N, C-alpha and C positions, 0 to 999 in steps of 0.2 A: 129547176128544182132537183133534177137528178144530180147536177153538178154540186149543188149545195149539200145534198145527202152524201155524196162521195167524199167531199172535203171534210164533213163532220165525222164520218166513219174513219177517215185517215187520221184525224186529230186524236180521236179516242184511242185508236190503235197505237199511236206514238206515245200518248200519255201512259197507257198500260205498259208499254215496253220500257219506258223510263222508270216507272214504279217497280217493275220486276227487276231492274238492274240498279236500284238505288244504292249508291255508294256510301250513303250516310246513315243507313239503318244501323241499329245497335250492334248486330253481329259483325258486320264489316268494319265498323268503327273500332270495335274491340280488337279484332285481328290486326288492324293497322296500328293501333296504339301499342299492342304487344310487340309488333315488329320494330317500331320506333324505339321502344324501351330497350329491347334486346340489342339493337344496333348502337346504343349509346346516345341516342338523340332524345335526351330526357326532357328538354324544354318542349319539343314538339309533342312528345308522348303525353306530357301533362295536359296539353291543350285538348288532346283527344279524350283523355280520361275525364277532364272537366265536362266535356260534352256528354259523355256517358253517364256521369253522376247526375247531370241535369235531366237526361232522358229517363234514367232508371234510378231514382233516388232511394228506392227501397232495397237495392242490392248493396249490402255492406262491403262486399269484397272489392267493388269498384272504388269505394272511398279509400280503402287501404292501398289499392294499386296507385291511386292518384297521389296519396301522401308519400308512398315509396318513390315515385318519380321525382318528387320535389326533394326527397332526402338524397337520392343519387345525384341530383344536380347541386346538392349542398345549399339549397335555397331554404334555410331554416326559418326565415321570416314567413315564407309561404306555408310551410308545414304548420307552424303555430297558428297562423291566421285561418287556414282552412280547417284545421282540426277543431278549433274553437267554434267556427261557424257551423260546421256539420254537427257538432255536439249540441248546438242549440236547436237543431232540427230533429234529431233522432235520439231517443233515450236508450235504445237497446245496444248501442255501441259506445255509450258514454265512457266507460272505463278504458277501453282501448284507445279512444280518441284522446283522452287525457294523457295516456302514456305517450302518444306521439307528440303532444304539445310539450310535455315535460322533457322528452328527449331533445326536442328542437331548441328549447331555451338553454339547456345545459350545453349542448353542442355549440350554440351561438355565444357561449361564455357570458350569458346574462344571469349571473349566479344569484344575485339577490332576488330578482324577479322569479327565477326558477324555484328557489326555496319557498317563497311566498305562495307560488302557484301550487306546488306539490302538496304543501301542508294544508291548503284550503280545499282540496278536492274530496268531496264526500263519497264519491263512487270508487275511490282508490283505497284498497285495504292497506293495513299497516305494513305489510311485507313489501308491497310495491313502493310505498312512500319511503321506506328505509332504503330500498334499492336505488331510487333516484336521488335521494338526499346524500347517500354515500358516494355516488358517482359525482355529484355536484361538488362535494368536498375534495375528491381526487383531482378534479379539474383545477382546483385552486391550490394544489399541493398541500392540502390539509389532511395528511394521511392518518394521523392519530384520530381525528374526528370521524373520518370515514370508517376506520376500524371499529370504533365504538358504536357507530350507527348500525353497521352491518352485523355486529356481534350476535344478536339474538337469532339471526337467520343464516348463520354460516354453513349449516348443513344443507341448505337449499341449493340445488345445482345452479339456479339462476345467479347465485352470489359467487360462483367459482371464479369468475373473472376478477371480482373485487379482491378475493383472497390471493389470487395470483399477483396482482399489483402490490398487495401488502407484503408478500414474500420477496418480491423483487426490490422493493424499497429498503427492506431490512438488510439486503446485501450491499447496498450502495454506501460508499464512504461519504459521510456528511460532516460539515464544519459548524461549530457553534458560534453564532455571531457575537454573543456576549463574551465568550472566551477570546475570540479574535480581538475585540475591542480592549479587553483587559490586558492582553499580551502587548498590544501597541502602547498602552498606557505605561507599562513597565519599561519596555524597550521599543522606541519608535521603529515601525516597520515590521516588528515581530508578528503582528496579527496578519499582515498581508503575506508574510512568508508561510505562516500556518495555513492560510487560505490558498496557497500555491500560486500566488501572484508574485513571483520572486523578483522580477525586475522592478516592479513598483515598490516592493519592500526595501530594496537596496537604495532606490532613489529617495524614498521617504526617510530612511535612516540618515543618509548623507545630508539631506536638506535640513532636517531638524538639528542635527549635530553641528552643521556649519552655522546656523542661526544662533545656537546656544554659545558657540565659541566666539562669534563676533560680538554678541552681547557681553560675554565675559571680558573680552579685550576692551570694549568701550567703557565698562564700569570700572575696570582695573585702572584704566588710564585717567579718566575724568570723574570717577565716583558716580554718585547718584544724579549728578547734573549732566551726565553724558547723553546728548541727544542721539548719537549713534547707537549707544547701548540700549536705550529705550526702544528705538525703532527696530533694532535687531531682535530684542526680546519680544516685542509685539508680533513681529513676523514669525518668530520661532514658535510662540504660543499658538498662533493661528494654524501653522503647519502641524503642530503637535496634536491639537484638537481635531483638525481635519483628518489626520492620519488615523486617529482612534475611530472616528465615524466611518472613514473609508475602509477600514479593516473589517468592520461589521458588515458593510455592504459587500465587500469582497467575499466574505463567507456565504452570504446569501446568493451571490452570483455563482459561486461554486456549487451550491446545492441546486440552483436552477439548472445548471448544465447537467447535473446528474439526473434530475427529474425529466429533462428533455429526452433522455434515452428511453423513457417509459412510453413515449408517444406511440410507437408502433404497437405496443401491447395494449394501450388504451384504445386505440382505433379498432383493434381486433376484438376486444372483449366488451366494449360498451355497445350494447345493442338494445333494441326496444323490448321491454318486458311488459307484455300485455296479457 
């Protein structure tokens, strides 16, 4: 009996000791999650914050810390999934969670889905909708639409980044695809030269000119019955039309290369507005 009592007392003591040093209580879990996040271990940090959100669902800051971990890990699918799930559970953080979901969809280049989502949110005011819609346009290189969307709120400091992108775009040289195509219609290769693809311009001019010359020789020698003339004319027409289309594409590629220079500025200025 004494031995049983001793063993029972020892077990109780051990259990109490373990409980006193519980490594999985919310406070220790939070400190560990912060350490993981600060050391760049975002995936592991998100696991710990998921545990905390489960343990303390009433603490809104934990939800935002969890979503921030997913953002730092560039796991936009997880940001959207969890922000919409948490949104269904708590109403007091709805607007902020909708902002996270909008940011995730735009960053993930799901532009149509992002536009539909933003415009359907009842808890998001007109200003925030304009902010996310404008950035959604910027991500698609639709800068005129972005400027028009942001125009009513330009004085708001949250829109400063959008205005900066707009100013940078205005400084970039751009090429008109329609003009490039028209130039190549007049002189083969001229549109590509205009779009600064000079080697392709020279090749296009020479190719179309050679086909035209070969067709001319064939028709001059054998008249309209010249098989050689018709083949050369057909090939020349194909190269001619292809050069017009290719010139327009060249102008678009030139513009895309210019817009790619905006990426550092976009990454710096596009933040969550909640």
